C-alpha positions as CSV (number, residue, x, y, z in Angstrom):
1,M,-0.1,52.8,29.8
2,K,-1.8,49.8,31.3
3,Q,-3.6,49.0,28.0
4,R,-0.2,49.1,26.1
5,F,1.3,46.8,28.7
6,V,-1.5,44.3,28.4
7,A,-1.3,44.4,24.7
8,R,2.4,43.7,24.8
9,V,1.9,40.8,27.1
10,L,-0.8,39.3,24.9
11,T,1.4,39.8,21.8
12,A,4.3,38.1,23.5
13,L,2.1,35.2,24.5
14,A,0.7,34.8,21.0
15,L,4.2,34.8,19.5
16,A,5.3,32.3,22.0
17,V,2.5,30.0,20.8
18,V,2.6,30.7,17.1
19,F,6.3,30.7,16.4
20,P,6.9,27.1,17.7
21,M,3.9,26.0,15.7
22,L,5.2,27.6,12.5
23,A,8.7,26.1,13.1
24,A,7.2,22.7,13.7
25,A,5.1,23.0,10.5
26,G,8.2,23.9,8.5
27,Q,10.3,21.0,9.8
28,E,10.6,17.8,7.8
29,Y,9.2,14.7,9.5
30,R,11.9,12.5,10.9
31,P,11.0,8.9,11.8
32,P,12.1,7.5,15.1
33,A,15.7,6.1,15.2
34,G,17.0,3.0,16.8
35,P,16.9,-0.8,16.1
36,A,13.8,-2.6,14.8
37,P,11.5,-3.6,17.6
38,R,10.8,-7.2,18.4
39,S,7.8,-9.1,19.8
40,A,7.9,-11.0,23.0
41,S,8.6,-14.1,20.9
42,G,11.7,-12.5,19.4
43,K,10.3,-11.9,15.9
44,V,10.7,-8.5,14.2
45,D,7.6,-6.5,14.8
46,F,6.3,-4.6,11.7
47,S,3.4,-3.0,13.6
48,G,2.7,0.7,13.0
49,V,1.2,3.2,10.6
50,W,3.4,3.4,7.4
51,Q,3.8,6.0,4.7
52,K,4.0,4.1,1.4
53,P,5.6,5.5,-1.7
54,Y,2.9,6.3,-4.3
55,V,3.5,4.0,-7.3
56,P,1.1,4.8,-10.1
57,D,3.4,3.2,-12.7
58,L,5.5,0.1,-11.7
59,T,7.9,0.9,-14.6
60,K,8.9,4.3,-13.3
61,D,11.4,4.8,-10.4
62,G,10.3,7.3,-7.8
63,K,11.1,8.4,-4.2
64,D,11.6,5.3,-2.1
65,F,10.7,3.1,-5.1
66,K,12.7,1.1,-7.6
67,G,10.6,-0.2,-10.6
68,L,11.3,-2.2,-13.7
69,A,11.4,-0.2,-16.9
70,D,10.7,-3.0,-19.4
71,L,8.1,-5.5,-18.3
72,P,8.6,-9.0,-19.9
73,F,5.2,-9.4,-21.4
74,T,3.9,-12.5,-23.1
75,P,1.9,-11.9,-26.2
76,W,-1.3,-12.2,-24.2
77,G,0.0,-9.8,-21.5
78,D,1.2,-7.3,-24.2
79,A,-2.2,-7.4,-25.8
80,E,-4.0,-6.8,-22.5
81,W,-1.8,-3.9,-21.8
82,K,-2.2,-2.2,-25.2
83,K,-6.0,-2.5,-25.2
84,Y,-6.5,-1.2,-21.7
85,D,-8.4,2.1,-21.5
86,A,-9.4,3.4,-18.1
87,A,-12.1,5.6,-19.6
88,E,-13.9,2.5,-20.8
89,G,-14.4,1.3,-17.2
90,D,-11.6,1.1,-14.7
91,Y,-12.8,-1.1,-11.9
92,T,-11.7,1.3,-9.1
93,G,-14.0,3.9,-10.4
94,A,-16.9,1.6,-9.6
95,C,-15.5,1.2,-6.0
96,L,-14.5,-2.4,-6.6
97,P,-11.6,-3.8,-4.6
98,F,-8.2,-2.6,-5.7
99,G,-6.5,-5.9,-5.1
100,M,-3.2,-6.5,-3.2
101,T,-0.6,-4.9,-5.4
102,R,-2.6,-1.8,-6.3
103,S,-3.6,-1.2,-2.7
104,V,0.1,-1.3,-1.7
105,N,0.8,1.2,-4.5
106,T,-1.7,3.8,-3.4
107,P,-0.5,7.0,-1.7
108,E,-2.7,6.6,1.3
109,P,-1.1,5.2,4.5
110,M,-1.2,1.5,5.6
111,Q,-1.3,0.2,9.1
112,I,0.2,-3.1,10.0
113,M,-1.0,-5.1,13.1
114,Q,0.9,-8.2,14.0
115,S,0.8,-11.1,16.4
116,D,2.7,-14.3,16.5
117,A,-0.1,-15.9,14.4
118,Y,-1.4,-13.2,12.1
119,F,-0.2,-10.2,10.1
120,A,-2.9,-7.7,9.1
121,F,-2.8,-5.1,6.3
122,L,-5.1,-2.2,7.2
123,F,-5.4,0.0,4.0
124,E,-6.8,3.5,4.4
125,Q,-7.8,3.3,0.8
126,N,-11.5,2.3,1.0
127,S,-10.9,1.1,4.5
128,W,-10.0,-2.4,3.2
129,F,-8.1,-5.0,5.2
130,T,-6.4,-8.3,4.7
131,V,-5.5,-10.7,7.5
132,V,-2.6,-13.2,6.8
133,P,-1.8,-16.2,8.9
134,I,2.0,-16.3,9.4
135,D,2.4,-19.5,11.3
136,G,3.6,-21.5,8.2
137,R,0.2,-23.1,7.3
138,P,-0.5,-24.0,3.6
139,H,-2.8,-22.0,1.3
140,R,-6.5,-22.6,1.6
141,Q,-8.6,-23.9,-1.2
142,G,-11.5,-21.6,-2.1
143,V,-13.1,-19.2,-4.5
144,P,-10.6,-16.9,-6.2
145,T,-10.8,-13.4,-4.7
146,W,-9.7,-9.8,-5.3
147,F,-6.9,-9.9,-2.8
148,G,-6.0,-13.5,-3.2
149,D,-5.2,-16.1,-0.5
150,S,-2.1,-15.1,1.5
151,V,0.0,-17.1,4.0
152,G,3.2,-16.1,5.6
153,R,6.4,-17.6,6.9
154,W,9.7,-16.4,8.5
155,E,13.1,-16.6,6.8
156,G,15.3,-15.4,9.6
157,D,14.2,-11.7,10.2
158,T,12.4,-11.5,6.9
159,L,8.7,-12.1,6.7
160,V,7.7,-13.7,3.4
161,I,4.0,-13.3,2.5
162,D,2.9,-15.6,-0.4
163,T,-0.3,-14.9,-2.2
164,V,-2.2,-16.9,-4.9
165,N,-5.8,-17.6,-6.0
166,F,-6.5,-14.1,-7.4
167,N,-9.7,-13.6,-9.5
168,G,-7.7,-11.8,-12.3
169,K,-10.1,-8.7,-12.2
170,T,-7.6,-6.2,-10.8
171,R,-4.6,-4.3,-12.2
172,L,-1.1,-4.0,-10.8
173,D,-1.0,-0.2,-10.6
174,T,-3.0,3.0,-11.4
175,I,-1.8,3.2,-15.0
176,G,-3.3,-0.3,-15.6
177,H,-0.5,-2.9,-16.1
178,P,-2.3,-6.2,-16.2
179,H,-2.1,-9.6,-14.5
180,S,-4.1,-12.8,-14.8
181,D,-5.7,-15.2,-12.4
182,Q,-2.4,-17.1,-12.5
183,L,-0.6,-14.4,-10.5
184,H,1.7,-15.6,-7.8
185,L,2.7,-12.6,-5.6
186,T,5.6,-12.8,-3.1
187,Q,6.2,-10.0,-0.6
188,R,9.4,-9.9,1.4
189,F,9.2,-7.6,4.5
190,S,12.3,-6.6,6.4
191,R,12.9,-3.8,8.9
192,P,16.4,-2.4,8.8
193,D,15.7,0.0,11.7
194,R,12.8,1.3,13.8
195,G,11.7,4.0,11.3
196,H,11.8,2.1,8.0
197,L,10.4,-1.0,6.4
198,S,11.8,-2.5,3.2
199,L,9.5,-4.4,0.9
200,D,10.3,-6.5,-2.2
201,M,7.4,-7.5,-4.4
202,I,8.0,-10.3,-6.8
203,I,5.5,-10.8,-9.6
204,D,5.3,-14.3,-11.1
205,D,2.5,-14.7,-13.7
206,P,3.3,-17.1,-16.6
207,K,0.2,-16.0,-18.5
208,T,1.1,-12.3,-18.5
209,F,4.9,-12.3,-18.2
210,T,7.7,-14.5,-19.6
211,K,9.6,-14.5,-16.3
212,P,9.2,-13.3,-12.7
213,W,10.2,-9.7,-11.9
214,K,10.7,-7.5,-8.8
215,T,10.1,-4.0,-7.5
216,T,11.5,-2.6,-4.3
217,R,10.2,0.1,-2.0
218,T,10.9,1.7,1.4
219,L,8.1,2.6,3.8
220,T,8.5,5.2,6.6
221,L,7.0,4.8,10.1
222,R,4.6,7.7,10.8
223,T,4.2,8.1,14.5
224,D,2.3,11.3,13.9
225,W,-0.4,9.8,11.7
226,E,-3.7,8.0,12.5
227,M,-5.8,6.1,10.0
228,M,-8.9,7.8,8.6
229,E,-12.1,6.4,7.2
230,Y,-12.2,6.3,3.4
231,S,-15.6,5.6,1.9
232,C,-15.9,5.2,-1.9
233,E,-19.3,3.7,-2.0
234,E,-21.5,6.5,-0.7
235,N,-19.6,9.4,-2.2
236,N,-19.0,8.2,-5.8
237,K,-21.3,10.6,-7.6
238,S,-19.4,10.1,-10.8
239,L,-20.6,6.5,-11.0
240,W,-24.3,7.1,-10.7
241,E,-24.1,10.3,-12.8
242,G,-22.6,8.5,-15.6
243,R,-19.1,10.0,-15.8
244,I,-17.5,6.7,-14.8
245,K,-18.4,3.4,-16.6
246,V,-18.8,0.1,-14.8
247,P,-16.1,-2.3,-16.1
248,K,-17.3,-5.3,-18.2
249,Y,-15.8,-8.6,-17.3
250,P,-16.1,-11.8,-19.4
251,K,-18.6,-14.3,-18.0
C-alpha cells in the first residue's frame, strides 16, 4: 500500500512538471506588447535580440517580408546575374564576410545595441558585427570594405542608416543577386511597438540597376533568445576537402 501511495505521489509530481513544459513548448511565441521603449534622451530604442525573416531571394515575398519580383537590371547587372554559379565559388563557402544586405537576410538572429552615439549590429551569422555612428557625422574616407561605411541620422522616430564604400565582392542574398562597388544602401528603422521592428532597405546601385528599389521586412523581438557563437573558420571542412571552391575575384 505504501509503495503504491509513493508511486502515485511521484507520478503526480512528474505530471505537474511535465505537462506545463509540454504546454509551453506547444505555445506560439508572443512578443511583449506595449509602446516602443525610449532612451533617456527620448529617442526610440531598438536594442534587443531580433528574429529576422529569412530572405534567400529578394524577389520572393515571404513571412514578414515584401520583395520586388522584377529587379530593374542594367545590361551589366543582368549579365552578372545570369553568369553567377554558386558551385563555381560562392564567397560565403570560403567563410568570407557576407556583407550588410546578405547578413540582414540570413535566418540567424541579430542583436542591436544602441546608445545616443552608436548603433551596433551584432550578427549571430559568423559572429560578425558592425558599429554605426548615429550622431549625424559624414561618411569616412577609406578603403572599401565588405560591410561598407555606415553613418546614421534621425528623421523623427525613424533611424536612417546610410552605407556606401562597399568593395563589390558580396551578393545581396543567398541566391546570388549582384551589386557593384557603387552600391548605396539605405536602411530605415522604425519601431511601431515594443515587440516589432520595421525595416525598409533601399538599394541604389547605378551600375547594376536602372533605378533604386526597396524591400520591406518586419523583425520580432525575442526576449527568450540569447546570441550564440557561430564559427565558420574552424569548422568548414568542405573548403579544405575541396567540395567548396574559393571564389576568384578580378585583380
